[in-house]
N, C-alpha and C positions, 0 to 999 in steps of 0.2 A: 504494500500500500504506500503510495507516494505521500510526501509531506502535505501536499495540497488536499489530498483525500482525507488524511488524518485530521487536518484542521477543520474540514467540513463536518466530519463526524463529531468532533469535540464541540464544535459550535452548535450543532443540532441538539446534542445531549445536555449541554450545560448553559450555554449563553441564551438560547431561545427561551427556555423555561424561565430564566431569570428576568429577561426583558418582559415576558408576559406577566410575571408577577409584579414588576415595577409598574407596568401599564395599568393593571387592575388596581394597584394601590393608589395611583394618582387619580384613577377614575372614581374610586370610592371617596377619597378625600375631597375632591373638587366637585363632586356631584351635588347639585342644588336640591337638598332634601326639603320635604314639606314640613314646616314647623310643627312641633308639639305644643298645642295651646293649653291642654289640660292633662296632667299626668295622673295615672292611677285612678281612672274612673271606676265606679262600681261594676264588677263583672256581672253580666246577665245571669250567670249561674246562681247568684244569690236569689233570683226570682224563679228560675227554672233550672234545675240541676242537670237537665239533659242538653242544655245549650251553654255556650261559653264564648267570650271574646278572646280569651287568652290563646295565643298561638294561631289566631285567625286574623285575616284582614276583613273587617266587618263594615258594611254599610247599614247604619242603624236609623230606624224611623219610628215615630210614635203615631200609631194609627188613630188612637182615641176610641170613642164610642159611637160617633156619628159617621159611619163608614161610607154611606151612600154619598154624602156631600163632599168627600175628599178623595174618592177612588181615582179621579182623574189625575191626581198628583202621582199616584202609584203606577198608572199606565205610563206617564212621562218617565218616571224613574226606571221602569222596566225597559223601556225602549232605549233610553240614552245611556244608562249606566249598567244595568244588569246584563243585558244581552251582549254588549261588547266584552265583558269581563268574566262571565260566569264560568268559563272554561279554565280559569286559572286555579291552581291548587290553593286550598285554604282560603279562598274567597267565598264570602257568604253575605246574604241579606238577613238582617234581624229586624222583624216587625213587631213592635210592642203594642198590644191591644188590651182593652179593658175586659176583665172577666165578665161573661154574660153575652159577649158579642160573637161567640163561636160560630153560630149559624150564618151570620152576616159575613164573617171572614171566609167561610167556606164558599159563599157565592162569589166573593172577590177573587179567591184563588182559582175558581173555575173560569172566571172571565179572563184573568191574566193567563192562565194555563192553557187556554184554547190555542194560543200561538207561541207558547213559551215552555221551555224545559224548566220546571219549577224546583229542580233538585237542590238548588242552593238557597232557596227561600226558607227561612225559619221563622215561625210565628210563636210568640210568647204571650200568654194571657196572665195578667197580673191585676192586683187590686189598685185602686187609685193611689193609695199611700205608697205602694211599692213602685209604681210608675213615677211618682213625683220624686222619690228618693233617688231612683236611678237617673232621672233626668237632671236633678240638681247636681249630681256628681260631675256632670259634663261641664258645669260652670259656664254655660252659654250666656249670652247677653240678652236672650229673650226667654219669656216664660211660656209654659204650656197654656193652651186656651181652656175654656170651661169644660171641654170634652176630653181633656187629657191628650190633646193632639197638638202637633206643630207641623208646619209645612216644610220644615228643615230636615234634610238628610245629613247624617254625620259619618265621618270616616274615623273608625277606631282601629288602631294598628295592633300588631301581634303582642306588643308590650302593654296593651290596654291603655294607650294614650290617645287622646283626641287630636287628630291632625286637622289643620286648616291653614289659612293665610294670616299673616301678621302685617301685610302691606297692601291690603286690598283697598283700592281707591273708592269703592262703593260702600264700604263697611265702616261703622263707627270705630274710631281709633285704629282703623286699618285691620281689625281682627274679624276674620270671617270664620265663625265656628261651624256653621252648617250651610247647606246649599238649598236654595229655594226650589222645591219640587214643582211649584206652579209655573216656574220660568223654564221653558225648554232651552232658552238661550243660556241661562246660567248653568244648567246641567251640562249642556254641550260644550260651552266655552270655558267654564271654570272647573266644575267637578270632574268631568272626564279627564282633563289634563292632570288634575291633582291625584286622581286614582292611579293614573299611569305612572306618576312620579313615585308613589308609595310602592307599587308593584316592582318598578325598576330598581328601587333602592334595595329591596329584599333579594331580587335576582342577582344584583351586583355583589351583595354581601355573600350570597351562596357561592358565586364563582370565586370570590376571594378566598373563602374558606376551603374550597376544593383545591385551589392553587397552593395554599399553605400546606395542605396535606401531601401534595405531590412533590414539593420541593424538599 
């Protein structure tokens, strides 16, 4: 084997993996992460032991008790956020509804499910007090309405932190805690981009961990 061939083999075995590792490290460090606005929100498992935020990327909504009047918001969310992302591992939708609305929720599920794979939709039924406690832990700048509902959809990361924007020109003090489901424009222009950022952040972290193990 010539010196040139030996150099090529050594380069492929040692230098290329090292350069790849450096590239990933720079990518992780310089990647524009979506800010954590609230740390350690209450996990939904405290309300329903079969569901959890921990180790999941969750889109969380509060359906409330008057489902008929707000179902249009959930059709918007389904089209603009759920359908583009439901194929990602550990991605889920958590919908919190008031106990006693189970039959109305079933109707909503059937309507959405007519054109959607509902496998990543998770519905939680809770008392008004439980819903208020869960929502208050988000430390949002808006309150639930009289039906225990909000038009906002929230991004909760795998560490149970609420993600959002801290420099949004349309939000008070620049902080965007949740995304307006009534606005197709806001879901499409803001929330979709922000969900992409969170998903990319975890994918990059996974690649970096894999590269660390290989070197």
